[in-house]
C-alpha positions as CSV (number, residue, x, y, z in Angstrom):
1,X,-21.0,9.2,13.2
2,X,-23.3,10.4,10.7
3,X,-21.7,8.4,7.7
4,X,-19.6,5.5,7.5
5,X,-15.8,5.6,6.9
6,X,-14.1,4.9,3.7
7,X,-11.8,2.0,4.5
8,X,-8.5,1.2,2.2
9,X,-6.6,-1.9,2.7
10,X,-2.8,-2.3,2.1
11,X,-1.5,-5.3,1.8
12,X,1.9,-6.5,0.8
13,X,5.2,-8.9,2.5
14,X,7.4,-7.0,5.2
15,X,9.3,-3.9,3.6
16,X,7.2,-4.0,0.5
17,X,6.8,-0.1,0.8
18,X,3.4,-0.4,2.7
19,X,3.9,2.4,5.3
20,X,5.8,4.7,2.6
21,X,2.3,4.7,0.3
22,X,0.3,4.8,3.6
23,X,1.9,8.1,4.6
24,X,1.5,9.5,1.5
25,X,-2.4,8.7,1.0
26,X,-3.0,10.0,4.8
27,X,-1.0,13.4,3.7
28,X,-2.9,14.2,0.3
29,X,-6.7,13.3,1.9
30,X,-5.6,15.3,5.2
31,X,-4.4,13.3,8.3
32,X,-6.9,15.3,10.7
33,X,-9.3,12.8,8.8
34,X,-7.4,9.7,8.7
35,X,-7.4,6.9,10.6
36,X,-4.1,4.4,10.1
37,X,-4.3,1.0,11.5
38,X,-1.4,-1.4,11.2
39,X,-2.0,-4.9,11.4
40,X,1.2,-6.2,13.0
41,X,-0.3,-4.9,16.2
42,X,-2.6,-7.9,16.0
43,X,0.8,-10.6,16.1
44,X,-0.4,-12.9,18.6
45,X,3.2,-13.7,20.0
46,X,6.0,-11.3,20.7
47,X,9.6,-11.8,19.3
48,X,10.9,-13.9,21.7
49,X,8.0,-16.0,21.7
50,X,8.0,-16.7,18.2
51,X,11.4,-17.0,18.4
52,X,11.0,-19.8,21.0
53,X,8.2,-21.4,19.1
54,X,10.0,-21.6,15.9
55,X,7.2,-19.4,14.0
56,X,7.3,-16.2,11.8
57,X,5.1,-13.5,12.4
58,X,4.2,-14.1,8.4
59,X,2.3,-17.1,9.5
60,X,-1.9,-16.7,10.2
61,X,-1.4,-19.0,13.7
62,X,1.0,-16.2,14.8
63,X,-1.6,-13.3,14.7
64,X,-5.3,-12.5,16.0
65,X,-7.2,-12.4,12.3
66,X,-10.4,-13.2,14.1
67,X,-9.8,-9.9,16.3
68,X,-8.4,-8.2,12.7
69,X,-12.1,-9.1,11.6
70,X,-14.0,-8.0,14.2
71,X,-12.6,-4.2,14.5
72,X,-12.9,-3.8,10.5
73,X,-16.2,-4.4,11.1
74,X,-16.6,-1.9,14.1
75,X,-14.7,0.4,12.1
76,X,-17.3,0.5,9.3
77,X,-19.9,0.9,11.3
78,X,-18.5,3.9,13.4
79,X,-17.8,2.1,16.5
80,X,-14.2,2.8,18.1
81,X,-11.5,0.1,19.2
82,X,-9.2,-0.9,22.0
83,X,-6.1,-1.4,19.6
84,X,-3.1,-3.7,20.6
85,X,0.5,-2.2,20.0
86,X,3.3,-4.1,19.0
87,X,6.4,-2.6,19.5
88,X,9.0,-3.2,16.5
89,X,12.1,-1.6,18.6
90,X,11.4,-4.0,21.4
91,X,10.0,-6.6,19.7
92,X,7.0,-6.9,23.0
93,X,3.5,-5.6,23.1
94,X,3.1,-1.8,24.7
95,X,-0.2,-0.8,26.6
96,X,-3.7,-0.9,23.6
97,X,-4.9,2.3,22.0
98,X,-8.0,3.8,21.8
99,X,-9.2,4.3,18.3
100,X,-12.0,6.3,16.8
101,X,-12.7,6.1,13.0
102,X,-12.4,9.3,11.2
103,X,-13.5,10.0,7.2
104,X,-10.9,7.4,6.3
105,X,-9.3,4.5,7.7
106,X,-6.4,2.9,5.9
107,X,-5.6,-0.6,7.2
108,X,-2.1,-1.9,6.2
109,X,-0.2,-5.0,6.9
110,X,0.8,-8.7,6.1
111,X,-2.4,-10.5,6.5
112,X,-5.6,-8.2,6.1
113,X,-6.7,-10.1,3.1
114,X,-6.6,-13.9,4.5
115,X,-9.9,-13.8,6.3
116,X,-12.3,-13.9,3.9
117,X,-15.0,-11.9,6.0
118,X,-12.6,-9.3,6.5
119,X,-12.3,-8.9,2.9
120,X,-16.1,-7.6,2.8
121,X,-15.0,-4.7,5.1
122,X,-12.8,-3.2,2.9
123,X,-13.9,-0.5,0.2
124,X,-10.5,-0.3,-1.8
125,X,-8.1,-3.0,-1.4
126,X,-4.3,-2.7,-3.0
127,X,-1.3,-5.3,-2.8
128,X,2.2,-4.6,-3.2
129,X,4.3,-6.6,-4.8
130,X,7.8,-5.3,-5.9
131,X,10.0,-7.7,-7.2
132,X,12.1,-9.9,-4.7
133,X,15.2,-8.5,-5.3
134,X,14.3,-4.6,-4.5
135,X,12.2,-6.1,-1.4
136,X,15.0,-7.7,0.3
137,X,17.1,-4.7,-0.2
138,X,14.5,-2.3,1.1
139,X,14.0,-5.0,4.1
140,X,17.6,-5.1,4.8
141,X,18.2,-1.3,4.8
142,X,15.4,-0.4,7.2
143,X,15.8,-3.5,9.5
144,X,19.7,-2.5,10.1
145,X,19.1,1.2,10.1
146,X,15.6,1.0,12.4
147,X,15.5,-2.3,14.2
148,X,18.7,-3.0,15.1
149,X,19.4,-6.4,13.2
150,X,23.0,-6.8,11.4
151,X,22.4,-7.3,7.6
152,X,23.0,-11.4,7.9
153,X,20.5,-11.6,10.5
154,X,17.9,-9.9,8.2
155,X,19.1,-12.3,4.9
156,X,18.6,-15.2,7.4
157,X,14.9,-14.1,8.4
158,X,14.5,-13.5,4.7
159,X,15.1,-17.1,4.0
160,X,13.2,-18.6,6.9
161,X,10.0,-16.8,6.3
162,X,10.3,-17.6,2.3
163,X,8.1,-20.7,2.8
164,X,5.0,-18.6,4.6
165,X,5.4,-15.6,2.1
166,X,4.7,-17.8,-0.7
167,X,1.8,-19.8,0.9
168,X,-0.1,-16.9,3.0
169,X,1.3,-13.3,2.1
170,X,1.7,-14.0,-2.1
171,X,-1.4,-15.6,-2.6
172,X,-3.5,-12.4,-1.1
173,X,-2.8,-10.6,-4.2
174,X,-5.8,-12.2,-6.1
175,X,-8.4,-10.7,-3.8
176,X,-6.4,-6.9,-4.8
177,X,-8.8,-4.4,-6.9
178,X,-5.2,-2.9,-7.2
179,X,-1.9,-4.5,-7.5
180,X,1.3,-2.0,-7.3
181,X,4.6,-3.1,-8.4
182,X,7.6,-0.1,-8.3
183,X,10.8,-1.7,-10.1
184,X,13.7,-0.4,-11.4
185,X,14.0,0.3,-14.9
186,X,15.1,-2.1,-17.4
187,X,17.7,0.0,-19.0
188,X,19.3,1.5,-16.0
189,X,22.8,1.8,-15.8
190,X,23.1,2.3,-11.8
191,X,20.7,0.9,-9.2
192,X,18.6,3.5,-7.8
193,X,15.9,2.2,-5.1
194,X,14.1,6.1,-5.4
195,X,14.2,6.4,-9.1
196,X,11.7,3.4,-9.8
197,X,9.1,2.6,-12.2
198,X,5.3,1.4,-11.3
199,X,3.3,-1.0,-13.0
200,X,-0.4,-0.7,-11.7
201,X,-2.6,-4.1,-12.5
202,X,-6.3,-2.4,-12.4
203,X,-8.7,-5.3,-11.9
204,X,-12.4,-4.8,-12.5
205,X,-13.6,-5.2,-9.7
206,X,-13.9,-1.5,-8.9
207,X,-14.6,1.1,-11.8
208,X,-11.2,2.8,-12.5
209,X,-10.9,6.2,-14.4
210,X,-12.1,6.1,-18.1
211,X,-8.9,6.5,-19.3
212,X,-8.6,4.3,-22.2
213,X,-10.9,6.9,-24.3
214,X,-8.7,9.9,-22.5
215,X,-5.2,8.3,-23.9
216,X,-6.5,7.6,-27.3
217,X,-7.8,11.5,-27.2
218,X,-4.7,12.9,-26.1
219,X,-1.3,10.9,-25.9
220,X,0.5,11.2,-22.7
221,X,4.2,10.3,-23.9
222,X,6.2,7.0,-24.1
223,X,6.5,7.0,-20.3
224,X,2.9,6.5,-19.5
225,X,1.5,3.5,-21.1
226,X,-2.1,2.0,-20.8
227,X,-2.7,-1.4,-22.1
228,X,-3.9,-5.1,-21.5
229,X,-2.4,-8.3,-19.6
230,X,-3.6,-11.0,-17.8
231,X,-2.8,-11.3,-13.7
232,X,-3.0,-14.7,-12.3
233,X,-4.8,-15.6,-15.3
234,X,-7.3,-13.1,-15.8
235,X,-7.6,-10.2,-18.1
236,X,-6.8,-6.7,-16.7
237,X,-5.4,-3.5,-17.6
238,X,-1.9,-2.2,-16.9
239,X,-1.2,1.3,-16.2
240,X,2.7,2.2,-16.4
241,X,4.9,5.3,-15.3
242,X,8.5,5.7,-15.8
243,X,10.6,6.8,-13.1
244,X,11.9,9.7,-16.1
245,X,8.2,10.4,-16.9
246,X,8.2,14.4,-16.6
247,X,5.7,16.5,-14.7
248,X,4.0,17.3,-17.7
249,X,3.3,14.1,-18.8
250,X,2.0,13.5,-14.9
251,X,-0.3,16.4,-15.0
252,X,-2.0,15.3,-18.1
253,X,-2.5,11.9,-16.2
254,X,-4.1,13.6,-13.3
255,X,-6.0,15.6,-15.3
256,X,-7.7,12.4,-16.7
257,X,-8.4,11.4,-12.9
258,X,-9.6,14.3,-11.2
259,X,-12.2,15.2,-14.1
260,X,-14.3,11.8,-13.3
261,X,-14.9,13.2,-9.6
262,X,-16.1,16.5,-9.1
263,X,-13.7,18.5,-6.3
264,X,-11.1,15.9,-6.7
265,X,-8.5,18.3,-7.5
266,X,-8.6,19.8,-3.9
267,X,-7.0,16.8,-2.7
268,X,-5.1,15.4,-6.2
269,X,-3.0,18.1,-7.6
270,X,0.5,17.5,-7.8
271,X,1.5,21.2,-8.7
272,X,-0.8,22.0,-5.3
273,X,0.5,19.7,-3.3
274,X,4.1,19.4,-2.4
275,X,4.0,16.2,-0.3
276,X,2.3,14.2,-3.2
277,X,5.0,11.6,-4.6
278,X,7.9,12.9,-2.0
279,X,10.1,10.1,-0.8
280,X,13.0,10.0,1.1
281,X,16.2,7.5,0.9
282,X,17.8,5.7,4.0
283,X,20.5,8.2,4.3
284,X,18.0,11.4,4.5
285,X,17.8,12.5,0.7
286,X,14.4,13.6,-0.3
287,X,13.2,13.8,-4.2
288,X,9.7,13.5,-5.9
289,X,8.7,10.1,-7.6
290,X,6.1,10.4,-10.3
291,X,5.3,6.9,-10.5
292,X,4.6,7.2,-6.6
293,X,2.9,10.3,-7.0
294,X,0.3,8.2,-9.6
295,X,0.0,5.6,-7.4
296,X,-0.8,7.7,-4.7
297,X,-3.8,9.9,-6.5
298,X,-5.2,6.8,-8.3
299,X,-5.8,5.5,-4.9
300,X,-6.9,8.3,-3.3
301,X,-9.3,8.5,-6.8
302,X,-11.0,5.5,-5.2
303,X,-11.3,6.2,-1.9
304,X,-13.4,9.4,-2.7
305,X,-15.5,8.0,-5.6
306,X,-16.5,4.8,-2.6
307,X,-17.4,7.8,-0.8
308,X,-19.6,9.5,-3.0
309,X,-21.4,5.9,-3.7
310,X,-21.3,4.8,0.0
């Protein structure tokens, strides 16, 4: 490769929404230009072995973190890897897969930021932090519908994994450039896992779009807000988008971001790309989430920005 690939990390607990976000970003950039890696494939033990040993898939000892780091280094320098494959349906391992990096590489999973050296290989790092009640709801729906578990088994698994979540998954938040928290509206009359607000913590570890000036000169509306807060004791910007934000409001925000990177519009146009912000529920219903759309656009912005300065 004449130019090295741009690597995005998406880390979060089980069923935090990593795959949904990954698929959306890949569609925006063009799936033919994106290589997706799931670090679940680097489990050290299969499902039966974990049960026999009493260890969860969230524990560092249950994952080949050294090989993840090695493969990230190889991908960043344009080298192909032979990636293991963990089959979530069978709980066993399939034959490894030969993977070549494309223009963009998205690495999503549980422990992607835990190895210190691995953090150096990402251009952009996002961490997903939905409220635990919402994440549990998503996990129950996913694992009962797609992985053959009963609701009782999933709840028991969540309880057994809590120690590892607290000690190994959630601390990775501190290394993210962006923290993404989808959450139910505070005033919602009824719960809907698809119509969610989003809170985006923007750390000064990478240059975010110049939104502050834009907000002051062209108010977007009450459903989209930019302010200051503290995260893990440090000052950060906080961008909030309500689930009931209108397309017009979101397009204003889109233009603020796209104006900072020439040619970004060919990738990021809510009007022109109907895949942006699309989410499908467990019963098959599909709708458009503008908070999800802006999250996808903002992360895409950073990947394209990184591509310009590599």
